[in-house]
C-alpha positions in Angstrom: 43.3 28.3 6.4 46.2 27.8 4.0 45.0 26.4 0.5 46.1 23.4 -0.2 47.5 23.3 -3.5 48.4 19.7 -4.3 48.0 18.2 -8.0 45.3 15.0 -7.8 47.7 11.9 -7.0 46.5 9.9 -9.8 49.6 7.0 -9.6 47.7 5.7 -6.3 44.9 7.9 -4.9 41.3 7.3 -4.9 38.6 9.2 -5.3 37.1 10.2 -2.1 33.7 11.6 -1.1 35.3 15.0 -1.1 35.7 14.8 -5.3 31.6 15.1 -5.4 31.1 17.6 -3.1 31.7 20.6 -5.1 34.4 22.7 -3.3 38.1 22.3 -4.4 38.7 18.9 -4.2 36.6 18.4 -6.9 37.4 21.7 -8.3 40.9 19.7 -8.8 39.3 16.0 -10.4 37.4 18.3 -12.8 40.2 20.7 -13.9 43.4 18.3 -13.3 41.8 14.9 -15.0 37.9 16.0 -17.3 39.7 19.5 -18.6 42.8 18.2 -19.3 41.9 15.4 -21.4 38.6 16.7 -23.2 39.9 19.4 -23.3 38.3 21.7 -25.9 37.1 26.4 -25.9 33.3 24.8 -24.8 34.2 22.9 -21.9 36.8 25.1 -20.8 34.2 28.0 -20.8 33.1 26.1 -17.5 29.3 26.6 -17.9 26.5 24.3 -16.9 25.8 23.7 -20.7 27.2 24.1 -24.2 26.4 26.6 -26.7 26.5 25.5 -30.2 25.8 26.4 -33.8 23.1 23.7 -36.0 23.8 23.0 -39.2 21.7 22.7 -41.6 19.8 19.8 -41.9 17.5 17.1 -38.9 19.0 17.0 -35.4 19.4 13.6 -34.3 20.1 13.1 -30.4 20.9 9.8 -28.3 21.4 9.1 -24.8 22.0 6.2 -23.0 23.7 4.8 -20.2 26.7 2.6 -19.4 27.6 0.0 -16.4 30.0 -2.9 -17.9 31.4 -4.6 -15.2 34.2 -4.9 -15.4 35.1 -1.8 -16.2 38.5 -3.4 -17.7 37.7 -5.5 -20.3 40.0 -7.2 -23.6 39.8 -4.4 -26.4 38.3 -2.1 -24.8 37.0 0.0 -21.1 33.7 1.7 -20.0 35.5 4.8 -21.2 35.3 3.9 -25.0 32.5 2.4 -25.2 30.4 4.9 -23.3 32.1 7.2 -26.5 31.7 4.5 -29.5 28.1 3.2 -28.7 26.7 7.3 -28.5 28.3 7.9 -31.2 27.2 4.7 -33.4 23.8 5.6 -31.9 23.6 8.8 -33.0 25.4 8.0 -37.4 22.6 4.9 -36.9 20.2 7.8 -38.2 22.9 9.0 -41.2 24.2 11.7 -38.8 27.4 13.2 -38.5 27.8 12.8 -34.5 29.2 16.4 -33.5 28.7 16.8 -29.9 28.9 14.8 -26.5 28.4 15.1 -23.1 29.2 12.7 -20.4 27.8 12.2 -17.0 29.5 10.0 -14.2 29.2 8.6 -11.6 31.8 7.0 -9.6 31.9 5.0 -6.6 34.5 6.3 -3.5 37.4 4.5 -3.6 38.0 4.3 -6.7 41.4 4.2 -7.5 42.5 7.5 -9.9 45.1 5.9 -11.8 42.0 3.4 -13.2 39.4 6.9 -13.7 42.2 8.1 -15.5 42.5 5.9 -18.1 38.8 5.5 -18.0 38.9 9.3 -19.6 42.1 9.1 -21.4 39.7 6.3 -23.4 37.6 8.0 -23.6 39.5 11.2 -24.4 40.7 8.9 -27.5 37.9 7.6 -29.0 35.8 11.2 -29.7 39.0 12.1 -30.9 39.0 8.8 -32.8 35.3 9.4 -34.2 35.8 13.8 -34.7 33.5 14.6 -31.9 34.1 16.8 -28.9 32.8 16.1 -24.9 31.2 19.7 -24.8 29.4 19.4 -21.0 29.4 16.9 -18.3 28.3 16.2 -14.5 30.6 14.3 -12.0 28.7 12.7 -9.1 30.7 10.4 -6.2 28.4 8.0 -4.7 29.6 6.3 -0.9 31.2 2.6 -1.1 28.9 -0.1 -2.5 26.1 2.1 -4.5 28.4 2.0 -8.3 30.5 -0.6 -9.3 33.5 1.3 -9.8 31.6 4.3 -12.0 28.7 4.7 -13.8 28.6 6.6 -17.0 25.9 8.4 -19.6 26.2 9.9 -22.8 24.5 12.0 -25.2 24.6 12.9 -28.2 24.2 15.2 -31.6 24.0 15.1 -34.9 23.0 16.4 -38.1 21.1 14.5 -40.3 21.6 15.2 -44.0 18.2 16.8 -45.9 16.6 14.0 -48.0 18.0 11.1 -45.6 15.0 9.6 -43.6 16.0 6.1 -42.2 13.8 4.6 -39.8 12.8 1.2 -38.6 9.5 0.8 -40.2 11.0 1.6 -43.5 11.8 -2.1 -45.0 9.9 -3.3 -47.7 9.9 -7.4 -49.2 12.6 -7.6 -51.2 15.6 -5.6 -49.9 18.5 -7.1 -48.8 20.1 -7.8 -45.3 23.7 -6.8 -44.9 25.9 -6.9 -41.4 28.8 -5.0 -41.4 31.7 -8.1 -39.5 31.9 -10.5 -37.2 29.3 -10.7 -34.8 29.9 -11.6 -30.4 33.1 -10.7 -30.1 32.0 -7.9 -27.8 30.3 -10.4 -25.8 32.7 -12.9 -24.7 35.6 -10.5 -24.2 33.9 -9.0 -21.5 32.6 -12.3 -20.3 35.7 -14.1 -20.5 37.5 -11.6 -18.5 34.4 -11.6 -16.2 34.8 -15.6 -15.9 39.0 -15.3 -15.8 39.0 -17.8 -18.5 41.7 -17.5 -21.5 41.1 -19.3 -24.8 44.3 -19.7 -27.3 43.6 -17.2 -29.2 43.0 -13.3 -27.9 39.4 -12.2 -28.1 38.6 -8.7 -28.1 36.0 -6.3 -28.1 34.5 -5.2 -31.3 34.0 -1.9 -29.3 34.8 0.8 -32.5 32.5 4.7 -33.6 31.2 4.0 -37.0 30.2 7.1 -37.9 33.4 6.9 -41.1 31.1 3.4 -42.0 28.1 4.9 -41.9 29.1 8.2 -43.6 30.5 5.7 -47.0 27.4 4.0 -47.0 25.2 7.2 -47.4 27.5 8.3 -49.7 26.9 4.8 -52.2 23.4 3.9 -51.3 21.6 7.7 -50.1 18.1 7.0 -49.4 18.6 3.1 -50.9 19.3 2.2 -47.6 16.1 1.8 -45.7 17.8 1.6 -41.8 20.9 0.9 -39.3 20.7 -0.3 -36.4 23.9 -1.4 -34.7 23.7 -5.0 -32.8 24.4 -4.5 -29.1 22.5 -5.6 -26.3 20.8 -8.4 -27.7 22.9 -9.0 -30.4 22.1 -9.8 -34.1 18.7 -11.5 -33.2 17.0 -8.7 -30.8 17.8 -6.8 -34.3 16.5 -8.7 -36.6 13.0 -8.9 -34.7 13.1 -5.3 -33.5 13.4 -4.6 -37.5 11.0 -7.1 -38.7 8.3 -6.4 -36.0 8.7 -2.4 -36.8 8.4 -2.8 -40.3 5.7 -5.7 -40.5 8.2 -7.9 -42.3 9.4 -10.8 -42.6 13.5 -11.6 -42.4 15.5 -14.7 -43.4 18.8 -15.2 -42.8 22.2 -17.6 -43.8 23.6 -19.2 -41.0 27.6 -19.6 -43.9 27.2 -16.6 -44.2 27.1 -14.3 -40.7 30.6 -13.9 -40.5 32.0 -15.4 -37.2 35.3 -15.8 -35.7 36.4 -19.1 -35.7 37.5 -18.8 -31.3 34.0 -16.3 -30.7 32.1 -19.7 -31.7 34.4 -22.2 -29.9 33.7 -19.8 -26.3 30.0 -19.2 -26.8 29.4 -23.0 -27.4 31.8 -23.8 -24.6 29.7 -21.3 -22.3 26.6 -23.2 -23.8 25.7 -19.5 -25.4 24.4 -18.5 -29.3 25.9 -16.0 -30.9 23.5 -14.9 -32.8 22.2 -13.3 -29.6 25.8 -12.0 -27.8 26.2 -8.1 -27.6 28.6 -5.8 -30.0 30.0 -2.4 -30.0 31.4 -2.0 -33.2 28.9 -3.9 -35.5 25.8 -2.3 -37.8 23.3 -3.8 -39.1 22.0 -2.0 -42.5 18.9 -2.6 -45.0 18.9 -2.0 -47.7 17.0 -1.9 -51.1 17.8 -4.6 -53.5 19.2 -2.1 -56.7 22.5 -0.6 -53.8 22.6 -3.2 -52.0 25.9 -4.4 -53.9 27.3 -0.4 -54.6 26.5 -0.2 -50.5 28.4 -3.4 -49.7 31.0 -2.7 -51.4 31.6 1.3 -49.8 31.1 -1.2 -46.9 34.1 -3.6 -48.0 36.2 -1.2 -49.1 36.5 0.6 -44.9 38.2 -1.4 -42.2 35.6 -0.6 -39.9 33.3 -3.1 -42.2 36.2 -5.0 -44.4 34.0 -8.2 -43.2 30.7 -7.3 -44.5 28.7 -9.6 -45.9 25.4 -9.9 -47.5 23.3 -13.0 -44.5 19.8 -12.4 -45.4 16.6 -10.5 -47.3 13.0 -9.0 -45.9 10.5 -11.2 -47.4 6.4 -11.4 -47.1 5.6 -12.5 -43.0 2.5 -12.1 -41.8 3.6 -13.1 -38.3 6.8 -10.8 -38.7 9.1 -14.1 -37.7 12.5 -14.0 -38.4 14.0 -17.3 -39.5 17.6 -19.6 -40.0 18.6 -21.5 -43.2 20.8 -23.9 -41.0 24.3 -25.0 -42.3 22.5 -28.1 -42.9 20.0 -26.6 -44.9 17.6 -27.0 -42.8 15.7 -23.7 -41.1 14.9 -22.9 -37.4 13.4 -20.0 -35.7 15.3 -16.7 -34.6 12.5 -15.8 -31.8 13.4 -12.6 -28.7 15.3 -13.7 -25.9 13.0 -14.7 -23.2 16.2 -13.2 -20.8 19.3 -11.9 -20.7 22.7 -14.4 -21.9 25.2 -11.9 -20.8 24.3 -9.2 -18.2 26.3 -5.9 -17.6 27.7 -6.4 -21.0 27.2 -2.4 -21.6 
């Protein structure tokens, strides 16, 4: 039988079950799409694993699955989200992210043009973050079993000697710093999902934060107690996690929390509390008070942290509550979510 040497039809073709069979069709998909986009010396060896040299310092590894719907939303898609999210999880340890793996579960019938757009976005996000996608896996499942595509990424990085960020290190008197506006990603996804339109475009804040983290570490070093990216559950869930882990209380100021007017208006329209809305390009840092201003200045000098602000402080509290001083001078509890405001945001 004559071999089929035709290239993939990346304009009008669709993913077929044969693209996950381990045969010629799968080799074409991997070679013409994934290898072409992610090309680097380790990946192109064609092994089922990647071998790399280990730098001095402690290694950090994080893995996450991405199942966002819709796949494409204002400001990004599931591809760059998968890279940025895992890069940020590694960076929150103060680490320099170096390598990524990517595993795809693709639904039969997905347009190859959509898959290419997702893969190209991943490649661009990886280049921007300075990481290499060095190994991965591809599976194809029947129609109706994957909502287009699911992506799992794993990241590896290195933490400098002497730096040990941890969720249990916050102390009373420490300062809470937020790197920018909240709610952008969650509202961008929701607006696309519900076919909502606003006078001003709301776009996802999805971006890699490793450059910002490096600037913060250079300015604050070990005075940075912990960093977290407030993704699912938003700022509220993140602060509650940190308060519980460090066995302290946290008080934030409503007026100090940056939020775009259009995002606040959309949250009001949708009946959502922006404190609980997901973010994909922001971080929360708890910093010792003597270095807080230096860290804040370093953040504001970076494009990823230009809207950074001190939003609260750590206090003694045996109940480990998170509380907010409102714009009217009152107070409110910022408790854990009992459910999920926005399912399938990341």
